[in-house]
C-alpha positions in Angstrom: 12.7 -13.9 25.7 10.7 -12.8 28.7 11.6 -14.9 31.7 9.6 -15.4 34.9 11.7 -14.8 38.0 12.9 -17.7 40.2 13.9 -15.9 43.4 10.3 -16.0 44.6 10.6 -19.7 44.9 11.8 -19.0 48.5 8.3 -17.9 49.3 7.5 -21.6 49.7 9.8 -22.1 52.6 7.3 -20.8 55.1 4.8 -23.4 54.0 6.9 -26.3 55.3 5.6 -26.2 58.9 2.0 -25.9 57.7 2.4 -28.8 55.3 3.8 -30.9 58.1 0.7 -30.1 60.2 -1.5 -31.2 57.2 0.2 -34.6 57.0 2.5 -33.8 54.0 6.2 -34.3 54.4 8.2 -31.1 54.2 10.5 -33.1 52.0 8.0 -32.7 49.2 8.5 -29.0 49.2 12.3 -29.4 49.6 12.3 -31.7 46.6 10.3 -29.2 44.6 12.6 -26.3 45.4 15.7 -28.4 44.6 14.2 -29.5 41.3 13.5 -25.9 40.3 17.0 -24.8 41.2 18.3 -27.8 39.2 16.3 -26.8 36.2 13.9 -29.8 36.5 10.5 -28.1 36.6 8.6 -31.3 35.7 9.8 -33.0 38.9 9.0 -29.8 40.8 5.5 -29.8 39.4 4.8 -33.3 40.8 5.8 -32.3 44.3 4.1 -29.0 44.2 0.8 -30.5 43.0 1.0 -32.9 46.0 1.6 -29.9 48.3 -1.3 -27.9 46.7 -3.8 -30.7 47.3 -2.8 -30.8 51.0 -2.8 -27.0 51.5 -4.9 -25.4 48.8 -4.9 -22.0 50.5 -1.1 -21.6 50.6 -0.2 -18.9 48.1 3.5 -19.8 48.0 2.7 -23.3 46.8 0.6 -22.0 43.9 3.2 -19.4 43.1 6.0 -21.9 42.8 3.7 -24.3 40.9 3.1 -21.5 38.4 6.8 -21.1 38.1 7.4 -24.8 37.4 4.6 -24.8 34.8 5.8 -21.6 33.1 9.3 -23.2 32.8 7.7 -26.0 30.8 5.7 -23.5 28.6 2.4 -24.7 30.2 1.3 -21.1 30.1 -2.4 -21.5 30.5 -2.0 -23.6 33.6 0.7 -21.2 34.9 -1.6 -18.3 34.5 -4.4 -20.0 36.4 -2.0 -20.7 39.3 -0.7 -17.1 39.4 -4.3 -15.8 39.5 -5.0 -18.3 42.3 -1.9 -16.9 44.1 -3.3 -13.4 43.8 -6.7 -14.4 44.9 -5.2 -15.7 48.1 -2.6 -13.0 48.5 -3.8 -9.9 46.6 -1.1 -7.4 45.6 1.8 -9.9 45.8 4.5 -8.1 43.8 6.3 -11.0 42.4 3.1 -12.7 41.3 1.9 -9.5 39.6 5.2 -9.4 37.8 5.3 -13.0 36.7 1.7 -12.8 35.5 2.4 -9.7 33.5 5.5 -11.3 32.0 3.6 -14.5 31.2 0.8 -12.5 29.4 3.4 -10.5 27.4 5.1 -13.6 26.4 1.8 -14.8 24.9 1.3 -11.5 23.2 -1.6 -10.5 25.4 -0.3 -7.0 26.1 -3.7 -5.5 27.0 -4.3 -8.2 29.6 -0.8 -7.6 31.0 -1.4 -4.0 31.7 -3.3 -4.5 35.0 -0.8 -6.7 36.8 2.2 -4.8 35.4 0.8 -1.4 36.4 0.2 -2.8 39.9 3.8 -4.1 40.0 5.2 -0.7 38.8 3.1 1.1 41.4 4.3 -1.2 44.1 8.0 -0.6 43.2 8.1 3.0 41.9 11.8 3.2 42.3 12.7 0.0 40.5 13.5 -0.1 36.8 12.3 -3.5 35.8 8.6 -3.3 36.7 8.3 0.2 35.3 10.1 -0.8 32.1 7.9 -3.9 31.6 4.8 -1.8 32.2 6.0 0.6 29.5 6.6 -2.4 27.1 3.1 -3.6 27.7 1.7 -0.1 26.9 3.7 0.0 23.7 2.6 -3.5 22.7 -1.0 -2.6 23.4 -0.7 0.3 20.9 -0.8 3.0 23.6 2.1 5.0 22.2 1.6 8.2 24.1 1.1 6.5 27.4 4.1 4.3 26.7 6.3 7.3 26.0 5.4 8.7 29.4 6.2 5.4 31.2 9.5 5.0 29.4 10.3 8.5 30.5 9.6 7.3 34.1 11.9 4.3 33.6 14.7 6.5 32.2 14.3 8.7 35.2 14.8 5.7 37.5 17.9 4.6 35.7 19.6 7.2 33.4 21.9 4.5 32.1 19.1 2.2 30.8 19.5 1.9 27.0 16.3 -0.1 26.9 14.3 2.7 28.4 15.8 5.2 26.0 15.1 2.9 23.0 11.6 2.2 24.1 11.0 6.0 24.6 12.3 6.6 21.1 10.1 4.0 19.5 7.1 5.3 21.3 7.7 8.7 19.8 9.0 8.0 16.3 5.8 7.5 14.4 4.2 10.8 15.5 7.4 12.9 15.9 10.6 11.5 14.6 12.5 14.7 15.6 11.5 14.2 19.2 12.6 10.5 19.0 16.0 11.2 17.6 17.8 12.2 20.9 16.5 9.0 22.5 17.7 6.8 19.7 21.1 8.5 19.9 21.2 8.1 23.7 20.3 4.5 23.5 23.1 3.9 21.0 25.5 5.8 23.2 24.7 3.7 26.2 24.8 0.5 24.1 26.7 0.7 20.9 25.1 -2.5 19.7 21.9 -0.4 19.3 23.4 1.9 16.7 21.5 0.3 13.9 18.2 1.3 15.4 18.9 4.7 14.0 17.9 3.2 10.7 14.4 3.0 12.2 14.5 6.8 12.6 15.8 7.2 9.1 12.9 5.1 7.8 10.4 7.2 9.8 11.8 10.5 8.3 11.7 8.8 4.9 8.1 7.7 5.3 7.1 11.2 6.4 8.6 12.7 3.2 11.4 14.4 5.0 14.1 13.4 2.6 16.9 15.7 3.9 16.8 14.3 7.4 16.6 10.7 6.1 19.6 11.3 3.8 21.6 12.6 6.7 20.9 9.5 8.7 21.4 7.0 5.9 24.8 8.6 5.2 25.9 7.5 8.7 25.7 3.8 7.6 28.1 3.4 4.6 28.5 -0.2 5.6 24.8 -1.0 5.1 23.8 -1.9 1.5 20.2 -1.4 2.3 20.8 2.0 3.8 23.0 3.1 0.9 20.4 1.8 -1.6 17.7 3.9 -0.1 20.1 6.9 0.3 20.8 6.7 -3.4 17.1 6.4 -4.3 16.4 9.6 -2.3 19.4 11.4 -3.9 18.1 10.3 -7.4 14.7 11.6 -6.5 16.3 15.0 -5.9 18.0 14.7 -9.3 21.4 14.3 -7.7 22.4 11.3 -9.8 26.1 11.7 -9.4 25.8 11.6 -5.7 23.5 8.6 -5.9 25.8 6.4 -8.0 28.5 5.5 -5.4 25.9 4.1 -2.9 24.1 2.2 -5.7 27.5 0.8 -6.9 28.1 -0.4 -3.3 24.7 -1.9 -3.1 25.3 -3.9 -6.3 28.7 -5.0 -5.0 27.1 -6.2 -1.8 24.0 -7.7 -3.4 24.1 -7.9 -7.2 20.4 -8.5 -7.5 18.4 -7.5 -10.6 16.6 -4.8 -8.5 19.9 -3.2 -7.4 21.3 -3.4 -10.9 18.2 -1.7 -12.3 18.5 1.1 -9.8 22.1 1.7 -10.6 21.4 1.5 -14.4 18.7 4.2 -14.0 21.1 6.5 -12.1 23.8 5.9 -14.8 21.3 6.6 -17.5 20.0 9.8 -15.9 23.6 10.9 -15.3 24.3 10.5 -19.0 26.5 7.4 -18.6 24.7 5.3 -21.2 27.4 2.6 -21.5 27.4 1.8 -17.9 23.6 1.8 -17.8 23.5 -0.7 -20.7 26.1 -2.9 -19.0 24.1 -3.1 -15.7 20.9 -3.8 -17.5 22.6 -6.6 -19.5 23.9 -8.1 -16.3 20.4 -7.9 -14.8 18.8 -9.5 -17.9 21.4 -12.3 -17.8 20.5 -13.0 -14.2 16.7 -12.9 -14.8 16.1 -13.7 -18.5 12.4 -14.1 -18.1 11.8 -10.6 -16.6 9.6 -8.7 -19.0 10.2 -5.3 -17.5 14.0 -5.7 -17.6 13.9 -6.7 -21.2 11.8 -3.7 -22.1 14.0 -1.3 -20.2 17.1 -2.6 -21.8 15.5 -2.4 -25.2 14.4 1.2 -24.7 17.9 2.3 -23.6 19.4 0.5 -26.6 16.8 2.1 -28.9 17.6 5.6 -27.5 21.3 4.9 -28.1 20.4 4.0 -31.7 21.5 0.4 -31.2 18.4 -0.7 -33.0 19.2 -4.3 -33.9 20.1 -5.0 -30.2 17.0 -3.2 -29.1 14.8 -5.3 -31.4 16.3 -8.5 -29.9 15.2 -7.3 -26.4 11.7 -6.3 -27.5 11.3 -9.6 -29.3 12.4 -11.5 -26.2 9.9 -9.4 -24.2 7.1 -10.2 -26.6 7.8 -13.9 -26.3 7.6 -13.6 -22.5 4.2 -11.8 -22.8 2.7 -12.4 -26.3 -0.3 -10.2 -25.4 1.8 -7.2 -24.4 1.1 -4.7 -27.1 3.8 -2.3 -25.9 6.5 -4.9 -26.7 5.1 -5.4 -30.3 4.9 -1.7 -30.8 8.4 -1.1 -29.7 9.6 -4.0 -31.8 7.8 -2.6 -34.9 9.3 0.9 -34.3 12.8 -0.6 -34.0 12.4 -2.5 -37.2 10.9 0.4 -39.2 13.5 2.9 -38.1 16.3 0.4 -39.0 14.6 -0.1 -42.4 13.7 -3.7 -41.7 10.3 -3.3 -43.2 9.1 -6.9 -43.6 9.7 -7.7 -39.9 8.3 -4.3 -39.0 5.1 -5.1 -40.8 4.9 -8.5 -39.1 5.1 -6.9 -35.7 2.4 -4.4 -36.7 0.2 -7.4 -37.7 0.6 -8.7 -34.2 -0.6 -5.4 -32.8 -3.6 -5.4 -35.1 -4.4 -9.0 -34.1 -4.5 -7.8 -30.4 -7.0 -5.1 -31.3 -4.7 -2.4 -30.0 -3.7 -0.5 -33.1 -3.3 3.3 -32.7 -2.7 6.0 -35.3 1.0 5.8 -35.0 0.8 2.1 -35.9 -1.1 3.0 -39.0 1.6 5.5 -40.0 4.4 2.8 -39.5 2.2 0.3 -41.5 1.9 2.8 -44.3 5.7 3.4 -44.4 6.4 -0.4 -44.5 3.9 -1.0 -47.3 5.2 2.1 -49.1 8.8 0.9 -48.9 7.8 -2.6 -50.0 6.0 -1.0 -53.0 2.6 -2.2 -52.0 1.2 1.1 -53.2 -2.6 0.8 -52.8 -2.5 -0.7 -49.3 0.1 1.9 -48.4 -2.2 4.8 -49.6 -5.1 3.3 -47.6 -3.0 3.1 -44.5 -1.8 6.7 -44.9 -5.5 7.8 -45.3 -6.5 5.9 -42.2 -3.7 7.5 -40.2 -4.7 11.0 -41.2 -8.4 10.3 -40.5 -7.7 9.0 -37.0 -4.7 11.0 -35.7 -6.6 14.2 -35.0 -3.6 16.5 -35.4 -1.5 14.8 -32.6 1.4 14.1 -35.0 1.3 17.1 -37.4 4.6 16.4 -39.0 3.7 12.8 -39.8 0.3 13.9 -41.1 2.0 16.3 -43.5 4.2 13.5 -44.8 1.2 11.2 -45.1 -0.8 13.7 -47.2 2.2 14.2 -49.5 2.6 10.5 -50.0 -1.2 10.0 -50.6 -1.0 12.5 -53.5 2.1 10.9 -54.9 0.8 7.3 -54.6 -2.5 8.3 -56.0 -0.9 9.8 -59.1 1.4 6.9 -59.5 -1.5 4.4 -59.3 -3.5 6.5 -61.8 -0.7 6.2 -64.4 -0.9 2.5 -64.3 
C-alpha cells in the first residue's frame, strides 16, 4: 500500500512561535505531533484544526493536518489540505510527493502525474520520487514514457528491483524480447520476483511466439499453471509425448475436469487410448452433468469399438441436453453399428422429431428397418437417402441401390 510520509511532520515545529503570537498555545501543536508519532491521527486532527483556525496561512499546519487525515483514510479532505499547502508554499517537495501518493492510492494516476513530476524534478538524484513518477505514468497507460522514467530510476539506483520490474512491465506488451533482460535483472536483485517471468512467458504466448514461451514455462516445473500451458503449447506443435509429463503434473496438483480433459487429449493423440479413457472417466465422475465431457468420452469409446459403453455416454449426454441432435445421432450410430436396431431406430426418431435429420440418418434408418424386416418402410428410407445424399456417401449409395432392387423384388413376390 502507498504510504504518505511522516517525516515532514517536523515542518510544523516552526509554527509554534507564530501560533503563540496568535493566542493559540504551542501545546496544541505539540499534542498534534505527539499524537501523530503515537499513531493517533484522530487526536492530532483535533489539535491541528484548532491551529489552522488560528493561523490559516501556515502551510506546515495544513501539511500535517493532511497527514493526519490521510492516516484515517479521509482522502478527499487530505487532498484539499495538501492543495492548500501548495497554494501557500508552491513547490514544497514533501507536499507534492504526498499529494501524488494520495492520488495514486485512489487510482487517479493521471491526476498524480503533475505533482509527482514536480517531485521527481525537484530531486533528480533520488530514487523514490522518480520511481513513483514512473509508476504514475504506467498506471495512466503511458507505457513508452513510463519505460523511459523507469530507466531513469534504474540509473539512479542500479540495485532497485522495483525499477527493473517496472521497466520490464512497461516494455513487455510491445516488445517482450526487450523486456526480458529487465525481468531477469529484477529476479536477480530480488529472488521473490522470479515468478514475474511468467508474465513474460504469457506475453510471448499471446504474441504467438510459442518457442520463447515454451523455454520460459520450462523454467517453472513447480508451477501447475505453467506446466499446463507448456503442455498445451507442446501439444499444439504435435509433440504429445513431451506434453504429457507436464499435464500429468497438472492433474496431480489440481485434478480438475479441465486438466484431466487436457491430459486425456494428449494421451489420445499419443495413441495411449487406455489412459485417455481412464482420465475421461475420472473427469465424468467428477462432473457427471458435463455434456461435453460425456460426448468426448463417448466418442473415444466409440473409436475404440467399445460401443455399448459409448452408447451409455451418448445417452447420458442426450438426457443432459434433450435437444442436442449430435448426442442422438451418435447414440443412433453406436446402436446401429452394434446391431441394436430397435434402440437405434428409437434414437433416429428423436433426431427426426427435432427436425434435424440428414441423409446419413436416413441411411441408418433404412438399415434398422431392413434388419427388423420392415421391408416397405426400409425401401422408402433407402430411396430418400439416395435422393438427398447427392453423392457425398458413394459407397452407402451403392449399397442402398442394391437393397432397393432386392427389397422391391421381394415385395413384388408377396
